[in-house]
Every structure is written in structure tokens, then in C-alpha cells.
N, CA, C and O atoms as a MOPAC input file, in Angstrom:
PM7 MOZYME 1SCF
protein

 N     15.69100 1    27.30400 1    -2.76400 1
 C     16.47800 1    27.43700 1    -3.96900 1
 C     16.65900 1    28.90700 1    -4.31700 1
 O     16.75800 1    29.22300 1    -5.50200 1
 N     16.70600 1    29.77400 1    -3.40700 1
 C     16.73100 1    31.21200 1    -3.52400 1
 C     17.32000 1    31.82500 1    -4.77000 1
 O     16.63200 1    32.59100 1    -5.44400 1
 N     18.53800 1    31.53100 1    -5.10600 1
 C     19.19500 1    32.16300 1    -6.25900 1
 C     19.10100 1    31.24700 1    -7.47000 1
 O     20.10200 1    30.70600 1    -7.94200 1
 N     17.89100 1    31.08700 1    -7.95600 1
 C     17.57000 1    30.09900 1    -8.97900 1
 C     18.59300 1    30.03700 1   -10.10500 1
 O     19.10200 1    28.96200 1   -10.42300 1
 N     18.88600 1    31.14000 1   -10.68600 1
 C     19.78000 1    31.12300 1   -11.83100 1
 C     20.53900 1    32.43500 1   -11.87800 1
 O     20.00700 1    33.49500 1   -11.54700 1
 N     21.76500 1    32.34400 1   -12.28500 1
 C     22.58000 1    33.55500 1   -12.36200 1
 C     22.09400 1    34.49800 1   -13.45900 1
 O     22.47000 1    35.67000 1   -13.48900 1
 N     21.26600 1    33.99000 1   -14.35100 1
 C     20.73600 1    34.80400 1   -15.43800 1
 C     19.22300 1    34.61500 1   -15.52100 1
 O     18.71700 1    33.99200 1   -16.45400 1
 N     18.50400 1    35.16000 1   -14.53400 1
 C     17.05100 1    35.01400 1   -14.51300 1
 C     16.39100 1    35.64300 1   -15.73100 1
 O     15.32900 1    35.18500 1   -16.15100 1
 N     16.98400 1    36.66900 1   -16.30300 1
 C     16.41200 1    37.30900 1   -17.48400 1
 C     16.29200 1    36.30200 1   -18.62700 1
 O     15.32700 1    36.33900 1   -19.39100 1
 N     17.25900 1    35.41700 1   -18.74100 1
 C     17.22600 1    34.38900 1   -19.78500 1
 C     16.06300 1    33.42200 1   -19.54400 1
 O     15.36100 1    33.04500 1   -20.48200 1
 N     15.86300 1    33.02400 1   -18.28300 1
 C     14.75000 1    32.13100 1   -17.95900 1
 C     13.41300 1    32.80800 1   -18.22400 1
 O     12.49500 1    32.19100 1   -18.76500 1
 N     13.30400 1    34.06300 1   -17.84600 1
 C     12.05400 1    34.79400 1   -18.05900 1
 C     11.76600 1    34.93200 1   -19.54800 1
 O     10.61600 1    34.80900 1   -19.96900 1
 N     12.78700 1    35.18200 1   -20.33900 1
 C     12.60100 1    35.26700 1   -21.79400 1
 C     12.10100 1    33.93700 1   -22.34900 1
 O     11.23000 1    33.91300 1   -23.21900 1
 N     12.65200 1    32.83300 1   -21.84900 1
 C     12.19200 1    31.51000 1   -22.29800 1
 C     10.73200 1    31.29700 1   -21.92500 1
 O      9.94300 1    30.79500 1   -22.72600 1
 N     10.37700 1    31.68400 1   -20.69600 1
 C      8.98900 1    31.53500 1   -20.25300 1
 C      8.03700 1    32.36800 1   -21.10200 1
 O      6.93100 1    31.92600 1   -21.41400 1
 N      8.45600 1    33.54600 1   -21.46800 1
 C      7.59800 1    34.39800 1   -22.30500 1
 C      7.40200 1    33.79100 1   -23.69100 1
 O      6.31800 1    33.88800 1   -24.26600 1
 N      8.44900 1    33.16700 1   -24.22600 1
 C      8.30000 1    32.48200 1   -25.51700 1
 C      7.31900 1    31.32400 1   -25.38000 1
 O      6.46400 1    31.11900 1   -26.24200 1
 N      7.44700 1    30.56900 1   -24.29300 1
 C      6.54000 1    29.44400 1   -24.05500 1
 C      5.10800 1    29.95200 1   -23.90200 1
 O      4.17200 1    29.36300 1   -24.44300 1
 N      4.94600 1    31.04000 1   -23.16800 1
 C      3.61900 1    31.63800 1   -22.99500 1
 C      3.02700 1    31.99900 1   -24.35800 1
 O      1.84800 1    31.75400 1   -24.61400 1
 N      3.84600 1    32.57700 1   -25.22400 1
 C      3.38900 1    32.91000 1   -26.56800 1
 C      2.98800 1    31.67500 1   -27.35700 1
 O      2.01400 1    31.69900 1   -28.10900 1
 N      3.74500 1    30.59100 1   -27.18400 1
 C      3.40600 1    29.34500 1   -27.86700 1
 C      2.07100 1    28.79400 1   -27.36800 1
 O      1.25200 1    28.33300 1   -28.16400 1
 N      1.85100 1    28.84100 1   -26.05800 1
 C      0.58700 1    28.35600 1   -25.48900 1
 C     -0.57600 1    29.20200 1   -26.00700 1
 O     -1.63200 1    28.67400 1   -26.35500 1
 N     -0.37300 1    30.50300 1   -26.05500 1
 C     -1.41100 1    31.38200 1   -26.59300 1
 C     -1.67800 1    31.06700 1   -28.06400 1
 O     -2.81400 1    31.16800 1   -28.52800 1
 N     -0.63200 1    30.68700 1   -28.79600 1
 C     -0.80600 1    30.29200 1   -30.19000 1
 C     -1.65200 1    29.04000 1   -30.32800 1
 O     -2.46700 1    28.94100 1   -31.24600 1
 N     -1.46900 1    28.08400 1   -29.42900 1
 C     -2.30400 1    26.87400 1   -29.44200 1
 C     -3.75200 1    27.25300 1   -29.15900 1
 O     -4.67000 1    26.74600 1   -29.80400 1
 N     -3.95200 1    28.13500 1   -28.20200 1
 C     -5.31600 1    28.57300 1   -27.87900 1
 C     -5.97900 1    29.21300 1   -29.09900 1
 O     -7.13400 1    28.92700 1   -29.41500 1
 N     -5.23000 1    30.08300 1   -29.77600 1
 C     -5.77600 1    30.72800 1   -30.97500 1
 C     -6.07700 1    29.69700 1   -32.06100 1
 O     -7.09600 1    29.78300 1   -32.74700 1
 N     -5.18300 1    28.72700 1   -32.20800 1
 C     -5.39100 1    27.68500 1   -33.21900 1
 C     -6.64900 1    26.88100 1   -32.91200 1
 O     -7.42000 1    26.55700 1   -33.81500 1
 N     -6.85200 1    26.56200 1   -31.64900 1
 C     -8.05300 1    25.81500 1   -31.27000 1
 C     -9.31000 1    26.65000 1   -31.49000 1
 O    -10.32500 1    26.14100 1   -31.96400 1
 N     -9.23800 1    27.93300 1   -31.14400 1
 C    -10.37900 1    28.82600 1   -31.38100 1
 C    -10.71500 1    28.91200 1   -32.86500 1
 O    -11.88200 1    29.03400 1   -33.23800 1
 N     -9.68700 1    28.84700 1   -33.70800 1
 C     -9.87400 1    28.95600 1   -35.15600 1
 C    -10.15600 1    27.60400 1   -35.80100 1
 O    -10.24900 1    27.50300 1   -37.02400 1
 N    -10.29100 1    26.56800 1   -34.98200 1
 C    -10.54700 1    25.21200 1   -35.48100 1
 C     -9.46200 1    24.77700 1   -36.47100 1
 O     -9.75700 1    24.22300 1   -37.53000 1
 N     -8.21000 1    25.03700 1   -36.10800 1
 C     -7.06600 1    24.69200 1   -36.95600 1
 C     -6.92700 1    23.18000 1   -37.08100 1
 O     -7.48100 1    22.41200 1   -36.29400 1
 N     -6.18200 1    22.78800 1   -38.07900 1
 C     -5.90000 1    21.37600 1   -38.31800 1
 C     -5.22500 1    20.75800 1   -37.09200 1
 O     -4.32700 1    21.35900 1   -36.50200 1
 N     -5.66100 1    19.55900 1   -36.71500 1
 C     -5.14600 1    18.93600 1   -35.49100 1
 C     -3.64700 1    18.64600 1   -35.58100 1
 O     -2.96100 1    18.68100 1   -34.56000 1
 N     -3.12400 1    18.36300 1   -36.76600 1
 C     -1.68400 1    18.09400 1   -36.85900 1
 C     -0.87200 1    19.34700 1   -36.54700 1
 O      0.19500 1    19.26500 1   -35.93700 1
 N     -1.37600 1    20.50200 1   -36.96400 1
 C     -0.68400 1    21.75400 1   -36.64700 1
 C     -0.72700 1    22.02300 1   -35.14800 1
 O      0.27000 1    22.44900 1   -34.56500 1
 N     -1.86200 1    21.78000 1   -34.52800 1
 C     -1.98600 1    21.96600 1   -33.07800 1
 C     -1.02400 1    21.02500 1   -32.35700 1
 O     -0.35300 1    21.42700 1   -31.40600 1
 N     -0.95700 1    19.78400 1   -32.80500 1
 C     -0.05100 1    18.81800 1   -32.17900 1
 C      1.40800 1    19.22500 1   -32.35000 1
 O      2.21100 1    19.03900 1   -31.43600 1
 N      1.75800 1    19.77400 1   -33.50000 1
 C      3.12500 1    20.27000 1   -33.69900 1
 C      3.44600 1    21.38500 1   -32.71300 1
 O      4.52900 1    21.42400 1   -32.12900 1
 N      2.49800 1    22.28100 1   -32.53700 1
 C      2.70400 1    23.38100 1   -31.59800 1
 C      2.84000 1    22.86100 1   -30.16700 1
 O      3.67400 1    23.34700 1   -29.40300 1
 N      2.02400 1    21.87800 1   -29.80700 1
 C      2.10100 1    21.28900 1   -28.46800 1
 C      3.44900 1    20.60100 1   -28.27000 1
 O      4.05400 1    20.71400 1   -27.20400 1
 N      3.92000 1    19.88900 1   -29.29200 1
 C      5.23000 1    19.23100 1   -29.20200 1
 C      6.33900 1    20.26400 1   -29.01400 1
 O      7.29300 1    20.03400 1   -28.27200 1
 N      6.20700 1    21.38600 1   -29.68100 1
 C      7.18600 1    22.45800 1   -29.54100 1
 C      7.18500 1    23.01800 1   -28.11700 1
 O      8.24200 1    23.29200 1   -27.55000 1
 N      6.00300 1    23.18200 1   -27.55300 1
 C      5.89000 1    23.65900 1   -26.16700 1
 C      6.51900 1    22.65800 1   -25.21500 1
 O      7.23700 1    23.03100 1   -24.28700 1
 N      6.24600 1    21.39800 1   -25.45300 1
 C      6.81500 1    20.35000 1   -24.59300 1
 C      8.34600 1    20.40200 1   -24.62600 1
 O      8.99400 1    20.30400 1   -23.58400 1
 N      8.91100 1    20.55400 1   -25.80000 1
 C     10.36300 1    20.65000 1   -25.92600 1
 C     10.91600 1    21.88000 1   -25.22500 1
 O     11.96100 1    21.81900 1   -24.57600 1
 N     10.21100 1    22.99300 1   -25.35800 1
 C     10.65100 1    24.22500 1   -24.70300 1
 C     10.59700 1    24.08300 1   -23.18500 1
 O     11.49600 1    24.55000 1   -22.48600 1
 N      9.55800 1    23.44700 1   -22.67800 1
 C      9.44900 1    23.22300 1   -21.22900 1
 C     10.54400 1    22.27500 1   -20.74500 1
 O     11.09900 1    22.46900 1   -19.66300 1
 N     10.85300 1    21.25900 1   -21.53400 1
 C     11.92600 1    20.32900 1   -21.15500 1
 C     13.26300 1    21.06600 1   -21.07500 1
 O     14.04700 1    20.83700 1   -20.15500 1
 N     13.51700 1    21.94100 1   -22.03200 1
 C     14.75300 1    22.71900 1   -22.00600 1
 C     14.83100 1    23.62700 1   -20.79300 1
 O     15.88000 1    23.73100 1   -20.15800 1
 N     13.73400 1    24.27900 1   -20.47000 1
 C     13.68200 1    25.14000 1   -19.29000 1
 C     13.90200 1    24.32400 1   -18.02100 1
 O     14.66500 1    24.72100 1   -17.14100 1
 N     13.23200 1    23.18900 1   -17.93700 1
 C     13.37500 1    22.31200 1   -16.77000 1
 C     14.81200 1    21.85100 1   -16.61800 1
 O     15.35400 1    21.87700 1   -15.51300 1
 N     15.43200 1    21.43400 1   -17.69700 1
 C     16.82300 1    20.98300 1   -17.63900 1
 C     17.75100 1    22.08600 1   -17.15000 1
 O     18.66700 1    21.83400 1   -16.36600 1
 N     17.51400 1    23.29400 1   -17.61000 1
 C     18.35700 1    24.41100 1   -17.19700 1
 C     18.22900 1    24.67400 1   -15.69200 1
 O     19.22800 1    24.92100 1   -15.01600 1
 N     17.00400 1    24.62200 1   -15.17300 1
 C     16.79500 1    24.85100 1   -13.74300 1
 C     17.37200 1    23.69500 1   -12.93000 1
 O     17.98000 1    23.92000 1   -11.88400 1
 N     17.18500 1    22.44900 1   -13.40100 1
 C     17.79500 1    21.29100 1   -12.72900 1
 C     19.31200 1    21.46900 1   -12.63600 1
 O     19.90900 1    21.28200 1   -11.57600 1
 N     19.91900 1    21.83100 1   -13.76000 1
 C     21.37500 1    21.98500 1   -13.79100 1
 C     21.84000 1    23.06000 1   -12.81600 1
 O     22.81000 1    22.86600 1   -12.08400 1
 N     21.15000 1    24.18400 1   -12.81100 1
 C     21.53800 1    25.26600 1   -11.90600 1
 C     21.40800 1    24.83300 1   -10.44600 1
 O     22.25500 1    25.16700 1    -9.61800 1
 N     20.35300 1    24.09200 1   -10.13600 1
 C     20.19000 1    23.61000 1    -8.75900 1
 C     21.35400 1    22.69400 1    -8.38600 1
 O     21.94900 1    22.84100 1    -7.31900 1
 N     21.67300 1    21.75600 1    -9.26300 1
 C     22.77600 1    20.83400 1    -8.96800 1
 C     24.09600 1    21.57600 1    -8.79300 1
 O     24.85900 1    21.28100 1    -7.87300 1
 N     24.36200 1    22.52200 1    -9.65900 1
 C     25.62000 1    23.27000 1    -9.54900 1
 C     25.65900 1    24.11000 1    -8.27000 1
 O     26.66800 1    24.11900 1    -7.56500 1
 N     24.58200 1    24.80300 1    -7.97700 1
 C     24.56800 1    25.72200 1    -6.83800 1
 C     24.44600 1    25.02600 1    -5.49700 1
 O     25.07500 1    25.43500 1    -4.52100 1
 N     23.63700 1    23.97600 1    -5.44400 1
 C     23.28600 1    23.39400 1    -4.15100 1
 C     23.91300 1    22.03200 1    -3.88500 1
 O     23.76500 1    21.48700 1    -2.79100 1
 N     24.60500 1    21.48200 1    -4.86300 1
 C     25.28000 1    20.19400 1    -4.64800 1
 C     26.77000 1    20.35500 1    -4.94800 1
 O     27.60000 1    20.20000 1    -4.05200 1
 N     27.10900 1    20.66000 1    -6.18000 1
 C     28.51600 1    20.76000 1    -6.57900 1
 C     29.24100 1    21.86000 1    -5.81100 1
 O     30.32900 1    21.63400 1    -5.28200 1
 N     28.64800 1    23.04500 1    -5.74800 1
 C     29.30000 1    24.19300 1    -5.11400 1
 C     28.80600 1    24.45400 1    -3.69400 1
 O     28.98200 1    25.55500 1    -3.17400 1
 N     28.19300 1    23.45800 1    -3.06200 1
 C     27.67500 1    23.64200 1    -1.70000 1
 C     28.80900 1    24.01300 1    -0.75100 1
 O     29.95400 1    23.60100 1    -0.93600 1
 N     28.47300 1    24.79200 1     0.25600 1
 C     29.48900 1    25.29400 1     1.18200 1
 C     29.98100 1    24.24200 1     2.16000 1
 O     31.09900 1    24.34600 1     2.66600 1
 N     29.16400 1    23.22900 1     2.43600 1
 C     29.57200 1    22.16900 1     3.36300 1
 C     28.77300 1    20.90000 1     3.06600 1
 O     27.86500 1    20.90800 1     2.23500 1
 N     29.11900 1    19.82100 1     3.74800 1
 C     28.47200 1    18.53300 1     3.49200 1
 C     26.98400 1    18.55200 1     3.81400 1
 O     26.19100 1    17.91800 1     3.11700 1
 N     26.60100 1    19.26800 1     4.85500 1
 C     25.18300 1    19.33700 1     5.22000 1
 C     24.38200 1    20.01800 1     4.11500 1
 O     23.31600 1    19.53500 1     3.73200 1
 N     24.88500 1    21.12400 1     3.60800 1
 C     24.21500 1    21.83300 1     2.51700 1
 C     24.18100 1    20.97000 1     1.26000 1
 O     23.18500 1    20.96100 1     0.53800 1
 N     25.26200 1    20.24900 1     1.00000 1
 C     25.33300 1    19.37100 1    -0.17100 1
 C     24.28400 1    18.26300 1    -0.07300 1
 O     23.58100 1    17.98200 1    -1.04400 1
 N     24.18100 1    17.64000 1     1.09400 1
 C     23.18500 1    16.58000 1     1.29200 1
 C     21.76800 1    17.12000 1     1.14400 1
 O     20.91000 1    16.47400 1     0.54300 1
 N     21.52700 1    18.30900 1     1.69400 1
 C     20.20500 1    18.92900 1     1.58100 1
 C     19.87200 1    19.20600 1     0.11100 1
 O     18.76900 1    18.90000 1    -0.34100 1
 N     20.81400 1    19.77800 1    -0.62800 1
 C     20.59400 1    20.06300 1    -2.04400 1
 C     20.34300 1    18.80900 1    -2.84900 1
 O     19.48900 1    18.79600 1    -3.73600 1
 N     21.08500 1    17.75000 1    -2.54700 1
 C     20.89500 1    16.48100 1    -3.25200 1
 C     19.53400 1    15.88700 1    -2.92400 1
 O     18.84400 1    15.39100 1    -3.81500 1
 N     19.14000 1    15.93000 1    -1.65800 1
 C     17.84100 1    15.37800 1    -1.26000 1
 C     16.69300 1    16.15200 1    -1.90200 1
 O     15.70100 1    15.55700 1    -2.32400 1
 N     16.82300 1    17.46800 1    -1.97800 1
 C     15.80300 1    18.27000 1    -2.65800 1
 C     15.67700 1    17.83900 1    -4.11600 1
 O     14.57100 1    17.70200 1    -4.64000 1
 N     16.81300 1    17.62700 1    -4.76100 1
 C     16.79900 1    17.22600 1    -6.16500 1
 C     16.16200 1    15.85900 1    -6.33700 1
 O     15.39800 1    15.64700 1    -7.27900 1
 N     16.46200 1    14.93900 1    -5.44900 1
 C     15.86700 1    13.60000 1    -5.51300 1
 C     14.35200 1    13.70100 1    -5.43700 1
 O     13.64800 1    13.07100 1    -6.22600 1
 N     13.84600 1    14.48700 1    -4.49500 1
 C     12.39600 1    14.62600 1    -4.33500 1
 C     11.75300 1    15.27700 1    -5.56100 1
 O     10.68100 1    14.86300 1    -6.00200 1
 N     12.40900 1    16.28700 1    -6.10100 1
 C     11.88200 1    16.95100 1    -7.29400 1
 C     11.85600 1    15.98000 1    -8.47300 1
 O     10.86900 1    15.91800 1    -9.20700 1
 N     12.93500 1    15.22700 1    -8.65500 1
 C     12.98800 1    14.26700 1    -9.76400 1
 C     11.92800 1    13.18800 1    -9.61800 1
 O     11.32800 1    12.77000 1   -10.60800 1
 N     11.69400 1    12.73600 1    -8.39800 1
 C     10.64900 1    11.72700 1    -8.18500 1
 C      9.28900 1    12.24700 1    -8.63700 1
 O      8.53700 1    11.52800 1    -9.29600 1
 N      8.97400 1    13.47700 1    -8.29000 1
 C      7.67500 1    14.02000 1    -8.70100 1
 C      7.65800 1    14.32200 1   -10.20000 1
 O      6.62700 1    14.15200 1   -10.85000 1
 N      8.76900 1    14.76000 1   -10.74300 1
 C      8.85400 1    15.08700 1   -12.16900 1
 C      8.70900 1    13.85000 1   -13.04500 1
 O      8.10800 1    13.90900 1   -14.11800 1
 N      9.25500 1    12.74300 1   -12.59000 1
 C      9.27500 1    11.52800 1   -13.40900 1
 C      8.05600 1    10.62900 1   -13.21400 1
 O      8.01300 1     9.53100 1   -13.77000 1
 N      7.08500 1    11.06100 1   -12.45100 1
 C      5.86500 1    10.25900 1   -12.25300 1
 C      5.09300 1    10.13400 1   -13.53200 1
 O      4.04100 1     9.49600 1   -13.55700 1

């Protein structure tokens, strides 16, 4: 999947925000914060990860299936996506 996204800086920025959220959960747990607040933060992280995952899925489909250079490349890109989705949806 070499050229993951045409705007890797955007993906990296999202990952850094997620990293900050995870660190916030760690701090909350260290501070013995209220469990509902911790759960809210975890739900927020889950949503952020889902958004990141969707963006990478979309880029893979566009680059390796929709815009594939030939049928062999298209089939390979589709098969890769099928395998990734199978593991993701377990």
C-alpha cells in the first residue's frame, strides 16, 4: 500500500491527537478520575480511530481498486481489502 494517502500530514495530525487522547486517559486513571469521564474519553478515542480507519480504507479503495492501472492490480487491491476487512471485523 506504498502511497497510503495523498495527505500523510493530515493522517499524522490525527494520530497525534489520538495519542494525546490516550495519554489523557492514562493521566485520568493515574488521578483516579471518575469512571464515566474515563469512559467518555475512551469513546472519543474509539470514534477518532474509526475515522482514521475509514480514511485509510477509502484511500486504499480509491488508489488500489478504483484507479488501478489494470485488472490484475485491481484484483490484488480488492483482495487485500477483503483480507483487511475480515481481520478488522472479527
